[in-house]
C-alpha positions as CSV (number, residue, x, y, z in Angstrom):
1,M,-163.7,-115.9,77.2
2,L,-163.6,-115.9,73.5
3,S,-163.8,-119.3,71.9
4,G,-161.5,-121.1,69.2
5,R,-158.0,-121.9,68.8
6,E,-155.0,-119.8,67.2
7,L,-155.5,-120.0,63.2
8,K,-152.1,-121.1,62.1
9,P,-151.5,-120.6,58.1
10,S,-150.9,-124.3,57.6
11,Q,-154.4,-125.1,59.1
12,F,-156.1,-122.6,56.9
13,K,-154.6,-124.0,53.8
14,R,-156.6,-127.1,54.7
15,F,-159.8,-125.1,54.7
16,T,-162.5,-126.2,52.1
17,A,-163.2,-123.4,49.9
18,S,-166.4,-122.5,51.7
19,E,-164.4,-122.2,55.3
20,K,-162.0,-119.9,53.3
21,E,-164.9,-117.7,52.0
22,K,-166.4,-117.7,55.5
23,F,-163.1,-116.6,57.2
24,A,-162.5,-114.0,54.6
25,K,-165.9,-112.4,54.9
26,Q,-165.6,-112.3,58.9
27,I,-162.2,-110.9,58.7
28,A,-163.5,-108.2,56.3
29,D,-166.6,-107.5,58.4
30,F,-164.4,-107.0,61.5
31,L,-161.9,-104.7,59.8
32,T,-164.9,-102.7,58.1
33,S,-166.6,-102.3,61.5
34,L,-163.1,-101.5,63.3
35,H,-162.2,-98.9,61.0
36,A,-165.5,-97.2,61.1
37,I,-165.2,-96.3,64.7
38,P,-165.5,-92.6,64.8
39,K,-162.7,-90.2,66.0
40,S,-164.6,-89.2,68.7
41,A,-164.5,-92.5,70.5
42,V,-160.7,-92.8,69.9
43,T,-160.2,-89.5,71.5
44,K,-162.5,-90.3,74.4
45,Y,-160.6,-93.4,75.2
46,H,-157.1,-91.7,75.1
47,V,-156.2,-94.4,71.9
48,R,-152.6,-93.2,70.9
49,T,-152.2,-91.9,67.4
50,D,-149.4,-93.2,65.3
51,N,-146.5,-91.0,64.0
52,P,-145.3,-92.8,60.9
53,Q,-142.3,-90.5,60.5
54,K,-141.1,-90.8,64.0
55,N,-141.9,-94.4,64.1
56,F,-139.9,-95.0,60.8
57,E,-136.9,-93.0,62.3
58,W,-136.9,-95.0,65.4
59,F,-137.2,-98.4,63.1
60,V,-134.3,-97.5,61.0
61,S,-132.0,-96.3,63.8
62,N,-132.5,-99.3,65.9
63,T,-132.4,-101.8,63.0
64,K,-128.9,-100.4,62.0
65,K,-127.8,-100.1,65.5
66,L,-128.9,-103.7,66.4
67,L,-129.0,-105.7,63.3
68,F,-126.5,-104.4,61.0
69,P,-123.7,-105.7,62.7
70,R,-125.0,-109.2,62.7
71,L,-125.9,-109.4,58.9
72,N,-123.8,-109.7,56.1
73,K,-123.1,-107.0,53.4
74,N,-125.8,-108.3,51.0
75,E,-128.6,-108.5,53.6
76,V,-127.6,-105.0,54.7
77,Q,-127.8,-103.4,51.3
78,I,-131.4,-105.3,50.9
79,I,-132.7,-103.7,53.9
80,E,-131.6,-100.3,52.9
81,S,-133.2,-100.6,49.8
82,Y,-136.2,-101.7,51.8
83,F,-136.0,-98.5,54.0
84,D,-136.1,-96.3,50.8
85,E,-139.0,-98.1,49.5
86,L,-141.0,-97.9,53.0
87,K,-139.9,-94.2,53.2
88,A,-141.7,-93.5,49.8
89,A,-144.5,-95.3,50.7
90,L,-144.9,-93.7,53.9
91,S,-145.2,-90.3,52.2
92,H,-148.4,-91.4,50.9
93,T,-151.3,-89.5,52.3
94,S,-154.0,-91.7,53.8
95,S,-157.0,-91.5,55.9
96,N,-156.3,-92.9,59.6
97,A,-158.6,-95.2,61.3
98,L,-158.8,-97.1,64.7
99,V,-156.6,-100.5,63.8
100,H,-155.9,-103.5,65.9
101,N,-152.1,-103.1,64.8
102,D,-150.9,-106.5,65.3
103,L,-153.7,-108.8,63.4
104,T,-151.2,-111.8,62.9
105,W,-152.6,-115.4,63.0
106,E,-151.7,-115.8,66.8
107,H,-154.4,-113.4,67.5
108,I,-157.0,-114.7,65.1
109,L,-159.0,-117.6,66.8
110,W,-161.0,-119.9,64.5
111,H,-164.1,-122.1,66.1
112,S,-164.2,-124.9,63.7
113,K,-167.4,-126.1,64.9
114,N,-169.4,-122.7,64.4
115,E,-166.9,-121.8,61.7
116,Q,-166.5,-118.5,63.7
117,V,-163.6,-116.1,63.9
118,N,-162.9,-114.2,67.1
119,I,-159.9,-111.8,67.5
120,I,-157.9,-111.1,70.5
121,D,-155.0,-108.8,71.9
122,F,-156.0,-105.2,71.2
123,S,-152.8,-103.9,73.2
124,D,-151.2,-102.4,70.3
125,R,-154.4,-100.6,69.0
126,A,-153.5,-97.3,67.6
127,F,-155.2,-94.5,65.4
128,G,-153.3,-95.3,62.2
129,D,-153.1,-96.6,58.8
130,P,-155.5,-99.1,58.0
131,A,-153.1,-101.1,55.8
132,S,-151.4,-102.3,59.2
133,D,-154.4,-104.4,59.7
134,F,-153.8,-106.3,56.5
135,A,-150.2,-107.0,56.8
136,G,-150.7,-110.2,58.8
137,L,-153.1,-111.7,56.2
138,W,-150.4,-112.1,53.8
139,E,-149.3,-115.2,55.8
140,F,-152.4,-116.6,54.7
141,G,-151.8,-116.1,51.1
142,S,-151.9,-113.3,48.6
143,K,-155.5,-114.7,47.4
144,L,-156.9,-114.2,51.0
145,T,-155.7,-111.1,51.4
146,N,-156.9,-109.8,48.3
147,K,-160.3,-111.3,48.9
148,V,-160.5,-109.9,52.2
149,Y,-159.8,-106.3,50.5
150,E,-162.4,-107.1,48.1
151,L,-165.0,-107.8,50.6
152,Y,-163.7,-104.7,52.8
153,H,-166.0,-101.6,52.9
154,G,-163.7,-99.2,54.6
155,K,-161.9,-96.4,52.9
156,K,-159.4,-97.9,50.3
157,D,-156.7,-96.0,48.2
158,D,-154.5,-97.3,45.6
159,T,-151.8,-98.2,47.7
160,L,-153.3,-99.9,50.7
161,L,-152.5,-103.3,49.9
162,Y,-148.9,-102.3,48.9
163,R,-148.3,-100.5,51.9
164,S,-149.5,-103.7,54.1
165,Q,-146.9,-105.7,51.9
166,L,-144.1,-103.5,53.2
167,Y,-145.4,-103.8,57.0
168,F,-145.5,-107.5,56.4
169,K,-142.0,-107.4,55.4
170,R,-141.0,-105.5,58.4
171,I,-142.3,-108.0,60.8
172,P,-139.0,-110.3,61.0
173,L,-136.9,-107.1,61.5
174,F,-139.0,-106.7,64.7
175,I,-138.6,-110.3,65.8
176,M,-134.7,-110.2,65.4
177,K,-134.6,-107.1,67.4
178,D,-137.1,-108.4,70.2
179,A,-134.9,-111.5,70.2
180,L,-131.8,-109.3,71.0
181,D,-133.9,-107.5,73.6
182,G,-134.7,-110.6,75.6
183,Y,-138.1,-111.4,74.4
184,P,-139.5,-114.8,74.1
185,C,-138.4,-115.4,70.3
186,T,-135.1,-116.2,68.7
187,F,-132.9,-114.4,66.3
188,K,-132.4,-117.1,64.0
189,E,-136.4,-117.5,63.9
190,G,-136.5,-113.7,62.6
191,H,-133.6,-114.3,60.6
192,E,-135.0,-117.2,58.7
193,M,-138.4,-115.3,58.2
194,F,-136.5,-112.4,56.9
195,K,-134.8,-114.4,54.2
196,K,-138.1,-115.7,53.3
197,R,-140.3,-112.7,53.2
198,F,-137.3,-110.9,51.2
199,K,-136.8,-113.8,48.9
200,I,-133.1,-114.0,49.7
201,A,-131.9,-117.3,48.0
202,K,-129.4,-119.6,49.8
203,I,-126.0,-119.6,48.5
204,S,-124.8,-123.3,48.2
């Protein structure tokens, strides 16, 4: 079994500069190695290939059906504008790679004694956009995300980090939907995250 504990963003903020540097390098090395795995291995082990257009259509349809009736007019308009932005970003041609596809802090273990990173839960692995593996890193802050990108030696394109930000903003919409589908999370949790990531100011 892999050692370490889930690295919460609040814990990461207390890291020393040296620990943050080591963490960034290990994440960058992991992504570089993962994304370099050849397509032949992806095919051999029957890893699914993401279909961005199909996924987008499903995402929009489910969000409108399940979430829109529970959100106010302003929130609906914000999400519709986000859909337009995401659709435009997905039209960009990028090189696919084997991706973890769920690299959030819950799946990043940190062994403090050895200052070592371990990654768990590859159940969502796919042959898809490398930007998806940078999405969860934004919760640790822009400085860390940009540092990992700087140390990353996989194929880069001009909009990779931009797409990863859009994927990051998509997560709370999934949480709200999952809550309605009976998963162990709450709609309120997803809604609060949504307001934070979309910078929706509270009206007093």
